[in-house]
Every structure is written in structure tokens, then in C-alpha cells.
N, C-alpha and C positions, 0 to 999 in steps of 0.2 A: 417317325418312321420308324417302325426295326430294325434293328443289324442285322452279323452274322457272326460268330464272334473268330478268328479265325487260330488257328490251331497247329505249332510246329513243335516237332521234336526230336535231338541232335542229341544221335545212339552214332552209333561203337560196340564191341564184343568190348574190344581193343579199349587199353584204357590211356591216360597220356597223348588220346591221339585233338587234341584241347578242345574236347562237347566241352568241359564249362565255361573257358570262352568265349568262344565262339556264343556262348550261350548269353554270355553277362556283356557283348558283344552287343545282340538284337536283341537284348531287354534295356540294356540304360538307349541305346539306339532309337527305341520306340520311345524311351518316355520321357528324357528331351527332348528329339526332334518332329518329337509331333504335341501337341498340347491337349490335342482332344482328343486321344486318344487314353482307353486303360489298360496298366497291360497283370500278367498278373505273373511270376516265374513260378513253376511250382520242382522243385527239389527230389528226386521220387532216388538221388542215390544218402545210402545211408551213413555214411558219412561227409553230409551234408557240409560240404562243398560252400556249395554255390546258395544256400540260404542261410549258413550263419555269418558269410562274407557279407553276405548286400543285405540282409537285412534292416541295415542300417539307414538304407535309402526310402523303402515305406515309409510312402503321406497316398492320399487316399488315390491316386492314379492308380500308384505303381506297389503290389502286397508282391511279395513273396512267400510263398508259401515251402512245410515241409513236413507231412501227412502218416504219423503212422499207418493208418487205418488204410494209404496208399500199396502197406506190403502186410501177404501171410506171413507164415509163423515161421514161413520153408526156405525166406528171402525173396524168392519172388514178385512179378508185381500182383498186386490184387486186380489185380482185370474189370470185377462188376463196376467195383468201386470208382474206380478211373474212367470207365467210358461214363457213369453215374455223374460225375462234374463235370467232363463237359460239359455231358446232353441239358446238364444244370443250367450251362453257362452259353446256350447253342441260339437265345434268342434276351435280347434288351432291349432297352428304350434306351442304345447312342452309337453312335452312326461307327466307332473305332475303339475294341477288340482285342488284344490278342492271350494268349495259353500257349505260356511258354518248356517243353520238359524238356529238365536237362536230367540225363541216363544214366542210370553207372556203367560202370566194367561190367563186363558176364552177361549184357542182358540176349537176353532171344528170343529172336521173333514167332518160337513158335511157342512160346510162352507167355505174348506182349500180345496179342489178338485188340491192346486198343492203341494199335498203335492203326487200323485201321479207321480208326477215326477220329484221326487226322487231316490235316491238308497238310503239309508238306515232311517229309523225313531226312529227318539231315543229317548223311556221314560223313564226317570229317577223317579226315585220312591223312594221319607223313607223306612222311618218302619213302621211309624206311621199308624193306626187304621184310620184316614181321607186321609192320601194320596193314602192310600193303596185302600180306595175307593177311589179315588176316580180316579186309576190310574186303574184301575176295566173298571170301568166306562169307562176313553176314549180308551182304550183299545175294547172293544166293541165295539164303536165308531165307532174308525179302521177300525172293520171285518164289519160292516154296509159300510161303501165308497168301499172296496175292494169289498161285494159284490156288491152293484149300476151301477158296469162296466161292467155292461151284454158284452159279447166275446168278455172281458181285455182278456191277453193273463196270469195268474198266471204267469207263471215265471217271466215278464215285471213288479209288481209291484212288490212295494219295499219291504224288510226289519224291520223286528221289529222287537227293540235291548232293554230291558228291561234294568236298568243297576241302578238298588241297588246304592247307596248316600250315604253320610255320616254317613255308618251301624257306629257301634260300636264293634262286633263279630262277630263273624263268626251264631253262634244264630239267633241274628239281618236277614244276608242273609237270614241263613234256612227258614225264617220263613219266608219272601220275596216270596221262593222260592217255596212253604205249601201254600198259600194264592192266587197266581195270577198259578199256575199249570196248568186249564185248557186250559193258555192263547195261541192263537195261533200263542208264538211268539219265544225265543230265547230272554238266561237269559246271561245277558254277569256281567263280575267281579265284582267283589264287591270293591266302593268306600267306604272305610274307614275314621271314620273325626281325623277329623287336625285341630287345633286351625286358622292351616296358607289357610285355605278355607275358614276364616270370613276374608282377609287384604288382599283377591283376587283384590278387586276392586280397592284399592286403589293408590292415587301415590305418593308413599315413593321416598326417598333419593333413588338416579339406584337405582331404583326398584330392592329394598333388596328381599321387602313379593314377588313377581310375583319370583322371579329366586327361589332362598329360597320352594317356592308353586311347581319350577318345580320339584326342584329339588326331594323333599320329594315324588313328584309322579309319577317320573320317568316309571318306571315297569310301573303302571299301563292307561300313559303317551304312551308308546308303545303302548302294547295288542291296546287297543283304536284306534292310529293311522294306526297299522296295518289292523284291521276290515276294515278302511276305505274304504285303499291305495289298498286292495284285495278283498269288497263290492262284485266286479266281482265270483269269485269264491263258491258264499252264494250260498246255496241250497236254493228253491224258502224255501218257510212260513214252519214252521211244525202244522200236526194237533190239536199239541202241546203246552206245552213249553220244549223244550230244553236247562236244558246250556252248554250254552260249554266249 
């Protein structure tokens, strides 16, 4: 029986909000916890932080891709190439297959029509004023992109999940919730700060840093990966912020 690829993108116009770190947690979590899965991490950042750091983990089930064909000469995403890649992976003889996109800072929904081909758009943000401001604008731009799809079945549009990252306390999480309360999106679990995240992309001896980070984030990874695995069961986007 053929399965269906599930596709997630970690995106925000603001840099430094944890997109690559959470994409790493998702990818490595799926690869280490779900032995029957195939995972492809697609790095859309020209700086190639994710792909350069994680390609050493590549094997027959976990692949890391950074393809210049996914970019136009002006640096914006080549939507037709990316959508074609997603569609090529759309049906397969395997029950668990996942595409994880890590997007760069400066992502603009208006120029990223391929967002509409994803199952979930994860929007990481910290609690800082600059990050909240940029995230609010990014979410508004996403809504404009969705609204521009005249005649599109709203149920087929991607779910949007805000991910509070590197928060220090429950108070920080609540501040994110309050500041983004009007967003037509879901609010995910908080990822609390740990110094382990600062070493996430280093190639340390026996990859101790990655192992420690995955162990430390075990509960969060379980929640995050299950959200994608069961993304078909998520209701259409809420009218205002809804906490998962």
C-alpha cells in the first residue's frame, strides 16, 4: 500500500529564532525514534548551516539536501523546483516518509508559494520584542498568502504552529501567548533554553553534544514528531490563537 509524504517547514523572516535547531530536533527525532521512517532534511539557507553540520548523519533512511536549483539568481526560492520536488515525493511504497524544510532568515511568504504545498508551517520565535514583532508581521504575511489562494479549500491549507523557543520560564511562554493572541494559528509547547542548544551544530567527539541534546529534549521531540506524524488529524486553522 502506498503512503503519503508529510511535509513541514520551519520558517520565519527573523534570524536567530531557532529554526535550524528545531528542524534538527524534528529530523533527528524522526530518524532515531521511528526506525521505519525515511526523512529528508532540505536546507534552503544559502549559509547551509543545517546541511553542512548534519550530512555526517546521512544514511539510507536519513538524507540531507542542499540544492542550488532551489534558489533563483536573486536568492529567492525557486517555487516551481521546490513544489516539483515535493510532488515527486508525494507517493511511495513506504508508510512513513517526511520532508523537513529549514528556511533562511528573510523568508517572505509572498515569494514562497511552495509554503502552500506543506502540511505544517512551524514558526519558531523567542520572547524578545524584536522577534515577536517580526513574527507577528510574518504571520500576517502568511495570512495574506492564504487569502490570495482564491477558491482554495481552506481545509487543504497548511496548519500554522507557533513554536516558542529558548524561553526561560512559564512567564516567557505566557508573554508569547499574549502578544500573538490574535494570530490564526496554533501555539505549540515551549522549548526551554539550555546551553546544549549552543553546541547543536558542532562536530564533537562521538557526537556527544547531539546525543546530550536529544536526551535533554526527549519530551519535546516526542511531542514535535508526533504532531507531524498525526498532522492529518489537525483541524483547519483556528480563527485565533489556540494552544495545543
